[in-house]
N, C-alpha and C positions, 0 to 999 in steps of 0.2 A: 077416382084419382087418389092415388096414395102419396104419402109424403115420406121421402127418404131421410130420416132425421138421425144423425148420429152425434150425439152430444160429445162435446170435448171432454177428454179425461179429466178428472179433478186434479188439483194440485198434489194431493196425497198420492193418487194413483201415479202421476208422473214421477214423483219423488221415488216411489217404490220401483218403478220400471228402471229409473237410473241406478238405484242401488243394485238391482238384480243384474243389470247389464254390466256393472263394475265387477260384481262377483263372478260372473260367467267369463269376463275377459281375464280375471286373475286365474281362473281354473284352466282355461286354455293355454295361458302362458307358461303353466307348469311343464317341467320336463317329465315326460312319461317315464314310468318305472321300467327299467331294462332288467328286471329280476322277479323272481316268483316271491311274492310277499308272504311270509309265514303265516300272517294273521288271517290269510285267505284260504289256507289248505283245508280248512274244515268245510268249505262249499261243497255241496253234495255232487255236483256235476263236474267231472274231470274235463269234459270238453270245454265248458264255460271257462274254467280255469286256463286251459290251454290257449283259448283265443285271447284271454286277458294277458297272459304271459307273451305271447307273440305280438301283442300290441295290434291286434286285427281291429279294423274300423268298426265302431258300434253300429247298430241299426240306426237309420235316420229317426230323429225325434226321442231317442233313448237317453241322451245326456240328461243329467240332473238339472232341474229348473233352478232360478235363483232363489226360490223359497226354499227348496231342498237344501241347497248350499248354506243357507241362513241357519236351518235346522242343525246341520252338521257343525257349523261354526259355534252355536250355542252349546253343543255337546262338548266341544273342546275347551270352551270357557269353563263349564261346570267341572270337567276334569281338572283343570288348573285350580279351582276352589277346593277340590278334594286333597290337592297336593299341600294346600295351606291347611286344611281342617285336621289331617291325620297328625302332622307334626305338632299341632296344638294340643293334640289329645296325649302326647308324649311318646308318639311312635317315631322312630328315627327312620326317616324315609329318604332314600337317596334317588334321586331322578336324574342326575347328571354325573359324568365321570370326572376326575380332577381336571381334565383339560376342556371341561365344558361340554363335551359331547354326550349324546344319549346312550344309554346302555343298549347293546345290541350284539348281533353276531352275524357272520357271513360265511357261508360254507359253499362248496361245489363251485369253487372259483369265483365267488361273489354272485352266483346265479340263484342262490336261495338266501334270503336275508330277513332279518327281523329286528325290531326296536321295541324295547319293553317300557312301560310306563314308569316302573320304578323298582327299587330293591328295599325290602324291610330289612334294615341292618340291626334294629334293636326295638325293644317295646317294654312297657311296664310289665313286671313279673306276674301281676294280676291277671293278664290277659292270657298267659300261657302260650305265646307265639314263640315258635322255633325259628331262629334266624341263622343265616341269611335267607329270606324268603322272596319269591317273586311276588310283584304287586300289579295286579291288572285292575283297571277302572273302565267301566262303561256307563253310558247313560242311556235311559230307555224311558219310553212313555208309560203312563200308569199300567196299562194292561200287561205289557211285557214284564214290567217290574214286578207285579203281582204274582205272575207266572214264575219268574225266577225265584222269588221268596218261597213260593209253594212247592216247587219241584226241584229246585236247585239248578245250577247252571248246566250241569251235564246233560240234563233232559231238556230243559226249556231253551237253552241256547248251545247246542252241540257245536257250532262254529267257535265259539268262545272257548269251550272246553278244549278243543283240539289246539287252539292258539296257545293256551296256557300249557298244555303237556309238551308240545313241541318247544316252547320257550324254556321250559325246566330242563328239557334234554340238552338243547344246544347251548344254553347259557352256563351249563356246568363247568366247561373249561375257562370261562371268563370268571365265574363266581363260584368257586368250589364249595360244594354243599348244598347249593341252591335247590337241587332235585331232591334232596333228602327231606327238606321241611315242606309242608304243604303251602301251596300259593295262597296269598290273601287276595280274594276277589271282591272288589267294591263295585256295587251298582247303585246309581243315583236315579231316583224317580225324578224326571224333568218337570212333572206336572206339580209335585207336592215338596220336593227337595228331601224326600225320606231316603235314608241310606240303608242299604243291606249288605253285609259283610259275610262272606263264606269261606272256609278253609277248604282248599281243593288239593288233595293228596296227588302225588305224582303218578300218572297213568302211563307206565313204561310201553304198554301194549299200544296204546291209542298214539303215543309219539312216534313209535315204530311204524304204524300204519300211515301216518301222515308224512313221515320221512320217505318211506316207499312210494307214497303217492306223487311226491315232489320229483323224485327221480324218474318215475314213469312219465310224468308230464314233460320233463325235459328231453327225455330220450326219444318220446314219440314226436315232439316238436322238432328236434334236430333231424329226425328221419322222415319228416313231412307226412307223418301218419296222424289221422284223426282218432282220438280216443272215444270210447262209446258215450252216448247221451246218457243222462240220468233216467230219462222216460222213453216210452214207445209211442207217445203221442204228444203233439204240440199243445193239446188242451191241458197237459200237467200244469199244476198251478205254479211251479217254479219257472217253467218255460215261458208262461205268459208274462212274467216279470223280467226275464232275462234281456240283457242289452244285445245279445248276439242271437236271439231267436231266429229272425229271417235269414241271417247268414248260415245258422246251423241247419235249419230244416230245407234249405235249398240244396243241401248235400244229398246224395243218393245213398248215403250210409250213415 
C-alpha cells in the first residue's frame, strides 16, 4: 500500500507563486514591438531575428519564467543605480531629453529603432573622456563580468558591441559628434557590485554590417522568405536555447 502525500505549498512558496504570476501577467499585457530593435541586431541567427520581428508565436514553454523576469528587473534597477553613481563621480550624464523622453532613433519608416541608456555630455578632465559620448550599461553575473573584464566587450559580448556600434552610427544626426568619441561601456557585476568601464571606439564596419542585416531582415520578411539558420543541426547550442527552435526546424529549408 502506498500513500499519495502531496504537502501543501508553504506560505513562502505561495507568495512567490503570486509574485511570479503578477510579473508574468504584466509581461503578457505589454504591447509587442512592431519594429526591429537595434539592441538585438548582433544576435547571430538572422532567422531568429526575423521570427522575432514578425512576432511569430514562440514555442510552447519557451517564455521567460517569473524568476527570470525578476532577474531582468533587478538588472534594470542596478542600471538605475549606475545613473546615480556616475553623476556623483562628476560625470555629466544625460539619460532623458528636454521633453522627458529617452534618447533614441528611428529609421526605415520606424521599422528599425533603438533607445540608448545615456549620453556623456561632460566629465572631469582627469578622465580624458571625449564628449559627447554614448553610454551603455549592462548587468552581468560574476562569470560573464569577469570574461568581459578579461577580453573586452567586443570579444566577450559581441551582441553588445554590435549594439554600441549601430547606436553610435544612427545617433549621429541626433547628437552630432557622438560617433567620433569612444562610447563609455559600463558593466555591473550583479554578484559583487564591482564596476567595469571600457571605452569602445566607433566600429563603422560593424555598424554597416548590422545596418545591412536589418535591411535584409525587413526585405525577407516582407517577401515571405525565410533567411538561413545560424546552424546546420538543431543540436547547435544556440538552437537549444532559442524560443523559435520548434518552429524553425519544422521548416524544410
